[in-house]
N, C-alpha and C positions, 0 to 999 in steps of 0.2 A: 731753407726752402729749395727743393730740388728743381733743376732745370727741366722744363717741359721736354719730353722725349718726342722726336720727330716720328710720325706714324708712317710706316711703309706697308703697302699691300703687295705681297709677293705672290705672283701667279705663275706656277710652274707645276706641270703634271708629272715630272720625273722625280720620284721621292728622294733619291740620293742628292741630286742637285738642289732640291728645295730645302732639305735639312742643312746642308753645308752652307748655303747662302744665308739661311735664317740664322744659323749659329753665328756667322761672322757679323751680320747686321746687328744682332742683339748684343754681341760683345763690343760693338762700336757705339752702343748707346741708343739704338733704334728700337721702337716698339713695333714688332712685326706681327702682321696678320697674314695667314697663309691660305691660298686657294688652289685647288687642284684642277679646276677647269674654268672655262669662260663664263658659264652660267653662275657658278658660285662667286666668281669675281664681281659680276655685275650686282649681285645681292649685297656682298660685303662692302662695296664702295658706298652704298647707301647707309650701311650700318656704322662703319668706322670713320668715314670722312678722312681718308688717308692724305698725307701731305705729298706723297709721291708713290708711283706705281711701277713695279718691275714686272714686265709682262712678256711671257714666252709667246713666240709666234705660233708654234704648233701646239694647239690645245684640242682636247676632245670636245665634241658638241659645237660650241661656239669658238671660233678661232680667235687668236690674239689680235689679229688685224681687225676683225669685226668688233671685238670688245673695244679696241682703241677708237674705231670709227664712231661707235655709239656714244662713248664717253665724251669725245671731242665735239659732238653735236648738241650736248646738253649744256645749258647755261651753268648748272650747278657744278659740273665736273670738268668743263673745258679748260679751266685754268690749272688743273692738277697735272704736274709733269709726268709723262709716261716714258720710261726707258724700255724699248723693245729688246728682248733677248732672243737671238736666232742663230741657228746653224747655217742659215742661208747667207752666203758671203758674196753673191753676185751683186753688182752695182744696181741692177734693175730692182732687186728686192729691197735694198737699202733705200732707194729713191721711193719705192712704193710705200714703205713703212713711214717715211718722213712726210710724204704727201698726204697720207691718211690722217696725219696729225701727231704722230709720235715726236717727242722732243729730242730723243736720242736713240741710237741704234747700236747695240753691242753684239759682236759676233762671237759665237761659241767656238771653241773653248775660250773663255775670257779670263783675264787676271782679276781676282777678287779685289785686290788692292786698287786697281784702276777703276773698277766698277764702283767701289766705295767713294773714290774721289769724284766720280761723275755724279753720284747721288748727292754728295754734299755741295757740289757746284750748282746743281739745279735748285737745291734748297736755299742756298745763299741768295738766289734770285727771287724765289717765290715765298719762302718762309724764313727770312734771315734770323729771327729770334730763336728758332729751334736749333741752329748750329752755332750759337754763342756769339752772333754778330752784334756789334754796337749800332744802335739806331739813333738817329738825330732828326729832330724837327724843330726848326727855329731855335729857341734857347733851351729845349728839352733834350736831354740825353738819357737813353735807356741802355744799360749794359746787361744783356740777358745772361751773361756768364756769371757775373757777381750778384745779379738781381738788385742792382742799385739804379736809382733814378735821380737825376739832378735837374734843376731848372735855374737858369742864370747862375750856374755853378753852386747852387745851394741844394743840399740833400733833401729829398722828399720822402715822407713816410707813406708807403702804400701797402695795403693788404694784398694777399696773394691773388685774389680775384681781380682787384683793381690793376695789379701789375699785368695780368694776362690780358685784360681789356685794353690797357694802354699799348702793350706790345702789338696787339692786333691792329689798333688804329695807326700806329707808327709804321707798320709794314706797308700800308697803303694810304698815305695821307690824301685826304680829299674824297676817298671812297665812302659812299653812304652804306652803312651796315644796318640791316633790319634787326629787330629784336630776335627773330628766329635764327638768323645767321650768327648773331653774337652768342646765343644760347648754344648752338652747335659747336662753335669754335672755342668758346671759353669754358663752358660747363660740360660739353660732350653730349652726344645723341642718346646715350644710354642712361642719362640722369634726367629725371623729370623736375623741371624748375618752372614756376610760373613766369610768364614773360614780364610781369610787373617787377620781378626781382631784378631784371636788367636795369630798369629805371632807377631803382634804389642804389645799385652799384655805380651807375653812371653819375648819380648825385654825389656819391662818396669820392669818385675819381675827380670830379670837378673841384670839390673842396680840397682834395689833396694837391692837385695841380696849382691851386691858387693860395696855398697855405703861407707862402712868403710874398704874396702880392702878384700882380700881373693880370692880364686879361684871361678870360676863360677861352681856351683854344678849341673846346668841343662845341660842335654845332648840332642843334636839334633840327631835323628835317621833318616837318609835319606830315604825318601819314606814311613816312618812309623809314625813319630811324635816326641814326647818329653818325657823325663824321668828325674827323680831326681836320680842322681848317676848312 
């Protein structure tokens, strides 16, 4: 079963830089969606639900700063890390970019190797399962690199959908996920799945987690969704 590829939205209007960076990201295991301007970026964010955004400051039509401001004011996207890419090296510009909500600020020309390291550092914080991190919650351990799950040191058998559900829950224990949010995260926005399908797979996940005994760690929140713990 392949490891889920982290999704990157790359917003860069200069074709050569866009293609070089996309090539390196894809070679490093990322799924890359490219945008040439701010308007396109705002549309694609809704379509692909990226795990991280690389955003050029100077863009035609809608600037990178404005794109960042809009995304950070929306509940649905404010948690997505944004790395600003800019030729502006003055301290006042870096401060402005960070104050508007950018999570990082990289000055052009930049080292591709360093940029990749920054991308992975942000993903370790927000989507640890996409960069092969080991997740733990109480006696449950999920290794996203080997796709193995244990509970109380006993191996659990999970289907691929149940594995993705569990990794989502374990990234943010205690968070309540609605059915729609789980559909977007686990199945993807471009696939139509009835929301009741979520309930079916939650049932399978509960059964898998308790196959060797122990309490059910999943919580149903009436009218809201599901949570781990």
